[in-house]
Each structure stands twice: as C-alpha cells, then as structure tokens.
C-alpha positions as CSV (number, residue, x, y, z in Angstrom):
1,M,0.0,0.0,0.0
2,R,1.2,3.5,-0.7
3,R,1.9,6.0,2.1
4,G,-1.2,7.3,3.9
5,T,-3.5,4.6,2.7
6,R,-6.6,4.3,4.9
7,V,-8.3,0.9,5.1
8,G,-12.0,0.8,6.1
9,L,-13.6,-2.0,7.9
10,G,-15.9,-3.1,5.0
11,V,-13.0,-3.7,2.6
12,L,-11.1,-6.0,5.0
13,N,-14.2,-7.7,6.2
14,Q,-14.9,-9.2,2.7
15,P,-14.7,-13.0,2.8
16,Q,-11.6,-14.4,1.2
17,T,-12.4,-18.1,1.5
18,T,-15.4,-20.3,2.0
19,E,-14.8,-20.1,5.8
20,D,-16.1,-17.2,8.0
21,P,-13.9,-14.1,7.7
22,V,-12.0,-12.8,10.7
23,R,-13.1,-9.3,11.6
24,I,-10.4,-6.6,11.5
25,T,-11.5,-5.6,15.0
26,T,-10.6,-9.0,16.3
27,V,-7.3,-9.1,14.4
28,F,-6.0,-5.8,15.6
29,R,-7.4,-6.2,19.1
30,R,-5.3,-9.4,19.3
31,L,-2.3,-7.6,17.8
32,I,-2.7,-4.7,20.2
33,G,-3.4,-7.0,23.2
34,V,-6.2,-4.7,24.6
35,T,-9.7,-6.1,24.7
36,R,-11.7,-3.1,25.9
37,L,-11.5,-1.1,22.7
38,F,-13.0,-1.0,19.2
39,V,-10.9,-0.6,16.0
40,T,-12.4,1.9,13.6
41,A,-9.8,2.2,10.9
42,V,-6.2,1.5,10.0
43,T,-3.8,3.9,8.2
44,F,-0.4,2.9,6.8
45,E,2.2,5.6,6.9
46,E,5.9,5.4,6.1
47,S,7.5,3.0,8.6
48,A,4.4,3.1,10.8
49,V,0.8,1.8,11.1
50,V,-1.8,4.0,12.8
51,V,-4.8,2.2,14.3
52,A,-7.8,4.4,15.1
53,V,-9.5,3.1,18.2
54,R,-12.1,4.0,20.8
55,P,-13.1,2.6,24.2
56,T,-15.9,0.1,24.4
57,W,-17.8,2.1,27.1
58,R,-20.1,4.9,26.0
59,R,-20.1,7.1,29.1
60,P,-16.7,8.7,29.6
61,R,-14.7,8.1,32.8
62,C,-12.3,10.5,34.6
63,G,-8.7,9.7,33.7
64,Q,-7.5,10.5,37.1
65,C,-9.9,8.7,39.5
66,G,-11.7,6.4,37.0
67,A,-15.2,7.6,38.1
68,R,-17.9,8.1,35.5
69,A,-18.4,11.8,34.7
70,A,-20.3,14.1,32.5
71,G,-18.8,15.1,29.1
72,Y,-17.3,18.6,28.8
73,D,-15.8,18.8,25.3
74,R,-13.4,17.1,22.9
75,A,-9.6,17.3,23.2
76,P,-7.4,17.3,20.1
77,T,-6.6,13.9,18.5
78,R,-3.8,12.1,20.3
79,R,-1.5,9.2,19.4
80,W,-0.1,6.6,21.8
81,R,3.0,4.7,20.9
82,H,2.5,0.9,21.0
83,L,4.8,-2.0,20.5
84,N,6.4,-2.4,17.1
85,H,4.9,-4.8,14.7
86,G,8.0,-6.2,13.0
87,S,9.9,-3.2,11.6
88,L,6.7,-1.0,11.7
89,R,6.0,1.3,14.6
90,M,2.4,1.1,15.7
91,F,0.4,4.0,17.1
92,L,-3.1,4.1,18.6
93,E,-5.1,7.1,17.6
94,F,-8.1,8.6,19.4
95,Q,-9.7,11.9,20.1
96,P,-10.4,11.7,23.8
97,R,-13.2,13.6,25.5
98,R,-12.8,15.9,28.5
99,V,-15.0,15.4,31.4
100,R,-16.2,17.5,34.4
101,C,-15.4,15.2,37.4
102,S,-17.2,16.0,40.6
103,A,-14.9,13.7,42.6
104,C,-11.6,15.4,41.4
105,G,-13.2,18.8,41.2
106,G,-12.1,19.9,37.8
107,I,-11.9,19.2,34.1
108,R,-10.0,16.0,33.2
109,T,-9.2,14.1,30.1
110,E,-11.2,10.8,29.9
111,Q,-9.7,7.5,30.8
112,V,-8.6,5.1,28.1
113,P,-8.1,1.3,28.5
114,W,-4.8,1.1,26.8
115,A,-2.7,3.8,28.6
116,E,-2.2,5.6,31.9
117,H,-3.5,9.1,32.4
118,G,-1.1,11.6,31.1
119,S,1.1,9.1,29.2
120,Y,1.7,9.0,25.5
121,F,2.7,5.3,25.6
122,T,0.5,2.2,26.0
123,R,0.8,0.0,29.1
124,D,2.3,-2.9,27.2
125,F,5.0,-0.6,25.7
126,E,5.8,0.8,29.2
127,E,5.9,-2.8,30.7
128,L,8.4,-3.9,28.1
129,V,10.6,-0.8,28.6
130,A,10.6,-1.4,32.4
131,Y,11.4,-5.1,31.9
132,L,14.4,-4.2,29.7
133,A,15.6,-1.6,32.2
134,Q,15.8,-4.4,34.8
135,V,18.4,-6.3,32.8
136,T,20.3,-3.7,30.8
137,D,21.3,-0.1,30.7
138,K,19.1,2.8,29.6
139,T,21.1,3.5,26.4
140,T,20.4,0.0,25.1
141,V,16.7,0.4,26.0
142,T,16.6,3.6,24.0
143,R,18.1,1.9,20.9
144,L,15.8,-1.1,21.2
145,M,12.6,0.8,21.8
146,G,13.3,4.0,19.8
147,I,12.7,6.5,22.6
148,N,14.6,9.2,24.5
149,W,17.0,8.5,27.4
150,R,15.0,10.7,29.8
151,T,11.7,9.1,28.6
152,V,13.0,5.7,29.9
153,G,13.4,7.2,33.4
154,T,9.9,8.7,33.2
155,I,8.4,5.4,32.1
156,I,10.2,3.6,34.9
157,R,8.8,5.9,37.6
158,R,5.3,5.5,36.1
159,V,5.5,1.7,36.1
160,V,6.8,1.7,39.6
161,A,4.0,4.0,40.8
162,R,1.2,1.8,39.4
163,S,2.9,-1.6,40.2
164,L,4.1,-1.0,43.7
165,D,1.5,-2.0,46.3
166,D,1.6,1.2,48.3
167,E,-1.5,0.2,50.3
168,H,0.0,-3.0,51.8
169,R,3.7,-2.5,51.2
170,L,4.4,-1.5,54.8
171,D,2.0,-4.0,56.4
172,D,3.1,-7.0,58.5
173,L,6.6,-5.8,59.0
174,R,8.3,-7.8,61.8
175,R,12.0,-7.8,61.1
176,I,13.6,-5.0,59.1
177,G,17.1,-4.0,58.2
178,V,18.5,-0.5,57.6
179,D,21.6,0.6,55.7
180,E,22.9,3.5,53.8
181,F,24.0,3.8,50.1
182,S,26.3,6.4,48.5
183,Y,25.1,7.2,45.0
184,R,27.1,10.3,44.1
185,R,30.3,12.1,45.2
186,F,30.2,14.8,47.9
187,H,28.2,12.8,50.4
188,H,24.9,12.0,48.6
189,Y,23.3,9.1,50.4
190,L,20.1,7.0,50.5
191,T,18.6,5.3,53.5
192,V,17.3,1.8,52.4
193,V,14.9,-0.3,54.5
194,V,14.4,-4.0,53.7
195,D,12.0,-6.6,55.0
196,H,14.0,-9.7,56.2
197,D,11.0,-12.0,55.9
198,R,9.8,-11.1,52.4
199,R,13.3,-10.3,51.1
200,R,12.5,-7.0,49.4
201,V,13.0,-3.3,49.7
202,V,10.1,-1.6,51.4
203,W,11.3,2.0,51.7
204,A,14.1,4.3,50.5
205,G,14.7,8.0,51.1
206,E,17.4,10.7,50.8
207,G,19.9,11.1,53.5
208,R,21.5,8.8,56.2
209,D,20.7,10.4,59.5
210,S,18.0,10.1,62.2
211,V,15.7,12.5,60.2
212,S,15.8,10.3,57.1
213,L,15.0,7.1,59.0
214,G,12.4,9.0,61.1
215,E,10.5,9.8,57.9
216,F,10.1,6.1,57.3
217,F,8.8,5.5,60.8
218,E,6.4,8.5,60.5
219,E,5.0,6.9,57.3
220,L,4.8,3.6,59.0
221,G,2.7,4.9,61.8
222,E,2.6,4.2,65.5
223,E,0.5,1.1,65.3
224,R,2.7,-0.7,62.7
225,C,5.9,0.5,64.5
226,A,4.7,-1.3,67.6
227,K,4.6,-4.6,65.7
228,I,8.3,-4.5,64.7
229,E,10.3,-7.0,66.7
230,C,13.8,-6.7,65.4
231,L,15.9,-4.1,63.6
232,T,19.4,-4.8,62.1
233,I,21.6,-1.7,61.7
234,D,25.3,-0.8,61.8
235,F,26.8,1.4,64.4
236,S,25.4,4.6,62.9
237,A,24.5,7.1,65.7
238,G,21.6,8.5,63.6
239,F,20.0,5.2,63.0
240,Q,20.3,4.3,66.7
241,K,18.7,7.6,67.7
242,A,15.7,7.1,65.4
243,A,15.3,3.5,66.5
244,R,15.3,4.4,70.2
245,Q,12.7,7.2,69.5
246,Y,10.2,5.2,67.3
247,L,10.8,1.6,68.3
248,P,11.1,1.4,72.1
249,N,10.0,-2.3,72.1
250,A,12.1,-3.6,69.2
251,Q,15.4,-5.4,69.6
252,I,18.3,-3.6,68.0
253,V,20.7,-6.1,66.3
254,F,24.1,-4.8,65.3
255,D,25.2,-6.4,62.1
256,R,28.0,-9.0,62.6
257,F,29.8,-7.9,59.5
258,H,30.2,-4.4,60.9
259,V,31.3,-5.8,64.3
260,Q,34.0,-7.9,62.7
261,R,34.9,-5.0,60.4
262,L,35.9,-3.0,63.5
263,A,38.5,-5.7,64.5
264,T,39.7,-6.0,60.9
265,D,40.3,-2.2,60.6
266,A,42.0,-2.3,64.0
267,V,44.5,-5.0,62.8
268,D,45.3,-3.0,59.7
269,E,45.8,0.1,61.9
270,V,48.2,-1.8,64.2
271,R,50.1,-3.0,61.1
272,R,50.5,0.5,59.7
273,E,51.7,1.8,63.0
274,M,54.2,-1.0,63.3
275,A,55.5,-0.3,59.8
276,R,56.0,3.4,60.8
277,R,57.8,2.6,64.0
278,I,59.8,-0.4,63.0
279,D,63.6,0.1,62.7
280,G,65.5,-2.0,60.3
281,D,63.6,-5.4,60.5
282,T,61.1,-4.6,57.8
283,E,60.6,-8.3,56.9
284,A,58.3,-8.6,60.0
285,V,55.6,-6.4,58.3
286,R,56.3,-6.5,54.6
287,G,53.7,-8.3,52.5
288,V,51.6,-9.6,55.4
289,R,48.6,-7.4,55.1
290,W,46.3,-9.9,53.2
291,A,47.5,-12.8,55.3
292,L,46.4,-10.9,58.4
293,L,43.0,-9.9,57.0
294,K,42.0,-13.3,55.4
295,N,39.8,-15.8,57.0
296,P,41.8,-18.8,58.3
297,W,40.3,-21.2,55.8
298,D,41.3,-19.0,52.9
299,L,45.0,-18.9,53.8
300,S,47.5,-20.3,51.4
301,G,50.8,-22.0,52.3
302,T,52.6,-18.8,51.7
303,D,50.2,-16.9,53.9
304,R,50.8,-19.4,56.7
305,L,54.5,-19.0,56.5
306,R,54.1,-15.2,56.6
307,L,51.9,-15.4,59.7
308,A,54.5,-17.7,61.4
309,E,57.1,-15.1,60.6
310,V,54.9,-12.4,62.2
311,E,54.5,-14.6,65.3
312,R,58.3,-15.0,65.6
313,R,59.3,-11.4,64.9
314,N,56.4,-9.1,65.8
315,K,54.4,-10.2,68.9
316,P,52.1,-7.2,69.1
317,L,51.0,-7.5,65.5
318,F,50.3,-11.3,66.0
319,R,48.4,-10.5,69.1
320,A,46.2,-8.1,67.1
321,Y,45.6,-11.0,64.6
322,L,44.6,-13.3,67.4
323,L,42.2,-10.7,68.8
324,K,40.5,-10.5,65.4
325,E,40.0,-14.2,65.1
326,T,38.9,-14.7,68.7
327,L,36.1,-12.1,68.2
328,A,34.9,-14.0,65.1
329,K,34.9,-17.2,67.1
330,A,32.9,-15.6,69.9
331,L,30.2,-14.6,67.4
332,D,30.1,-18.1,66.0
333,Y,28.6,-19.5,69.2
334,R,24.9,-20.4,69.0
335,Q,24.3,-20.6,72.8
336,P,23.7,-17.1,74.3
337,K,25.4,-18.0,77.6
338,R,28.7,-19.3,75.9
339,A,28.7,-16.3,73.5
340,R,28.3,-13.9,76.4
341,E,31.2,-15.5,78.3
342,A,33.4,-15.5,75.3
343,L,32.6,-11.9,74.5
344,D,33.3,-10.9,78.1
345,D,36.7,-12.6,77.9
346,W,37.5,-11.0,74.6
347,L,36.6,-7.5,76.0
348,A,38.9,-8.0,79.0
349,W,41.7,-9.2,76.8
350,A,41.3,-6.3,74.2
351,S,41.2,-3.7,77.0
352,R,44.5,-4.8,78.5
353,S,46.2,-5.7,75.1
354,K,48.1,-2.3,75.1
355,L,47.0,-1.9,71.4
356,K,45.2,1.4,71.2
357,P,42.9,0.5,68.3
358,F,41.6,-2.6,70.1
359,V,41.2,-0.7,73.4
360,R,39.0,1.7,71.5
361,I,36.8,-0.8,69.8
362,A,36.5,-2.8,73.1
363,R,35.0,0.4,74.5
364,T,32.6,0.6,71.6
365,I,31.5,-3.0,71.7
366,R,31.0,-2.9,75.5
367,Q,28.7,0.1,75.0
368,H,26.6,-1.8,72.5
369,K,27.0,-5.3,74.0
370,Q,23.3,-6.2,74.1
371,G,22.8,-5.4,70.5
372,V,25.9,-7.4,69.5
373,L,24.7,-10.4,71.6
374,A,21.2,-10.1,70.0
375,Y,22.8,-11.5,66.8
376,I,23.4,-14.8,68.6
377,R,19.6,-15.3,69.2
378,S,18.3,-13.9,66.0
379,R,21.1,-14.8,63.6
380,L,20.1,-11.8,61.5
381,T,22.6,-9.7,59.7
382,N,22.5,-7.0,57.1
383,G,23.8,-9.4,54.5
384,F,20.7,-9.1,52.3
385,T,20.8,-5.3,52.7
386,E,24.5,-5.3,51.6
387,G,23.5,-7.4,48.6
388,I,20.9,-4.8,47.7
389,N,23.6,-2.1,47.9
390,N,25.9,-4.1,45.6
391,R,23.1,-4.4,43.1
392,L,22.4,-0.7,43.4
393,R,26.1,0.0,42.7
394,M,25.9,-2.2,39.6
395,I,22.8,-0.2,38.4
396,A,24.4,3.1,39.1
397,R,27.6,2.1,37.3
398,R,25.6,0.8,34.4
399,A,23.9,4.1,34.1
400,Y,27.1,6.1,34.7
401,G,25.7,7.6,37.9
402,F,22.3,9.2,38.8
403,H,21.8,12.9,39.2
404,S,18.5,12.6,41.0
405,H,17.7,10.3,44.0
406,H,14.2,10.0,42.6
407,A,15.4,8.1,39.5
408,L,17.6,5.8,41.6
409,I,14.8,5.0,44.1
410,A,12.5,4.2,41.1
411,M,15.2,1.8,39.8
412,L,15.7,0.4,43.3
413,F,12.0,-0.5,43.6
414,L,11.8,-1.8,40.1
415,C,14.7,-4.2,40.6
416,C,14.5,-5.0,44.3
417,G,11.0,-4.1,45.4
418,G,9.2,-7.3,44.5
419,I,7.5,-5.8,41.4
420,Q,6.3,-8.5,39.0
421,L,6.1,-7.3,35.5
422,S,4.1,-9.0,32.7
423,P,5.6,-7.7,29.4
424,P,4.1,-9.1,26.2
425,L,6.9,-11.6,25.6
426,P,6.5,-14.7,23.4
C-alpha cells in the first residue's frame, strides 16, 4: 500500500475463503493486546501503522480517578506509541473527551483502557521498557525501543507508581534491616529499609541520619511501629537515635559484618603503626597485610609462612591478629550464655592488650554489648541489605551515575521491590 492509505472495515471484512472471515477488530485487538477497545480504521504511513481506536464504554470516565463523569468537550486527536509490529512502529489514535469530574473537582481528560492518564505510551509498551531496564542499561533500551533517554526514566517511575503495592507495602513488618547507600560524590546518600521476611525493599529516602529514618517511621505509623520485633543496623548514631525514638519495644541487632569490620580495621591500623615505628627489620611487616586480613580457611601455604614469621618477629601484631580471630569465634557460638562469656573474655583481653585500636573498639562493643549479643539469638545480619547495595552499585555504574535520587529510588523498587512485570513476551 502506498503511504497514507486508509483501510476501512468493510474492505477488509470481505470474505476471502469459504470459511467465515476474521473481523479486523478481532485481528487488531489481538495484535494490540487490549480487549476493551474498538478498532475503527487502520492507516499505513511510512514505517508506521496508525490504528484508530475508541473505548468500548459509551459514558466517559475520569482519567485521574476512574469515576464516570459528564462530558465537557473534545480534546485534540492524540496518538499513543504501542509495541512495534516487525519493523513497523504502531500508534493508537483517538480523540479523547474531556469530562467534568465531581470527585476530582475539575476538568480532566477521559480514561482510556490502553494507557495511563497523562502518558503517550501504552501500558504494554511501558511494561516492556521497564522489563528491559531491569536487565540492561538505559542506552540499550533507547536503541531497542526508539525513545529518548529521559523518557526511559519517566516510564520507569510511572510503572513503579502503578505496580508498587503502596497500600499494603508496609503492612506486617516484623524484622527489618536499615543501611545507607552512597550514589554520588560529595556525600549524597540514600537510606534503604528492607524486609527480612519477604526479602524485598520496602522504603528508601534521601539522607542517612535520624531524620531520614524518622521519615520512614512516620510513614509507617505508631500502630505498625509497635509490631516491629527486630531491627538490624550498623553502628550509625543517627539510625540508633531514630530506633530508640520510634521503636522502644524492638530489639536492635548490630550487624555481625560491621562488628568484625571494627576488628579488621584495628588489625590494619596496628600493622601500619608497626610499619612506621619499626627500625631495620622490615621483613616482619612486609607483604603480610592480606595474610592478616584473610579468613583462616582462605590462607594459602605462603600466607601461613608469613603469619609464622609475624608470630616470631612481631608479637604485638600477631596479638592483634589473634584478637580479630577470637572475636569472630565468639560470634560463632549459638548458645547465648557461651557467647556472652566468650565476648566478656575478649573485651577483657582487648582492654589490656596495650593496642590502642583494640582498646578503642572494646569500649565501643562494650557500650553496644546487648545489640551485639542479640545476633546470637536472631542470627540476623545486614547481608541481604548489603546485597541490595551491591546491586544498586551495579545499576548506578551501568547508568554512569544518577543525578537525582528519585530516579535511583525508582530503579531500586523496580529491581528489588518485589514488582512482578508482565511484558508481552513470546
């Protein structure tokens, strides 16, 4: 057909065989994938097919709230981008009515069954864009779908807004984890809250202090806050302050990874101090950093020889290594009584070790002793939250950074918020 050829229903509905013909409405409704519309005409343009459609209902509905409303006038004819049909782009064309909605209190464009209010893309098109954004970068999505880079972000936010179950997302929270994520230079952070039971992100907001986490608890409400039994966090003073203010009955569990990280950093600090002070015998500290920081089961034969050399030549550094491993062993106990006794012994040893970094962290752990021991009973860590952070870093790296926290939060919910997409795949 030549460019701009318009095909009426009567021509295509002529029988071609002895069998009953397939109506064009049925054909294009199946191609489009939307059942609550009528096809009135089809126009072929250069590299595109335009399908004129209209909703099946007669009385218009408000595009914002969905309530039936009285007609006001007709808006200009509009086109919505639909999924490509082979190499042809497909558009749905309709002249929507405007309605006077008593519920919304204003003039609104009517609702259409194939697209969201205010969007120029069909729902199937947006679902496919969001699905591709979960697995690849935005630039690739723009090339595959033929849209602008910023449009991809707008579509993602719209899909998240309609797919995220805001009404029940914060219900039935019992055990939650809180962590921070740095998404830009110069101290731009997000506070991320996860549900340990459902293994998904339930909230994210800008900042990493007590005010940021307080916004989550304010949205949660006093009744639902009272049902939270356990909260896993790091040693952030801001998170602790918000937890004490809003969750007086919840058990605070300090993440085991962060507890052991204190000892690991202390070992490295002792090693650096020894390297600065050592006089002549540099073999006692040279090349031993990773042997000191590795787990015992990851040590190679060369690492074991280096540790033996440290034990022979540098007693304070080897003492720091033993303190690190002894703390990890104390946290391995599953019996609360044995874990408490082991931790008390470790605190006494670290306090009299004459190693300033360990004296300092012993003071910190003693101050938060109940939260550290709470891990023994619950066995909860922020491992899942750290995994979310790693996935966020991959998403941010794939997008070469995010300038807005709104775009990053939308991607976070899209990939880690439990959203189930249903794109029109074969």
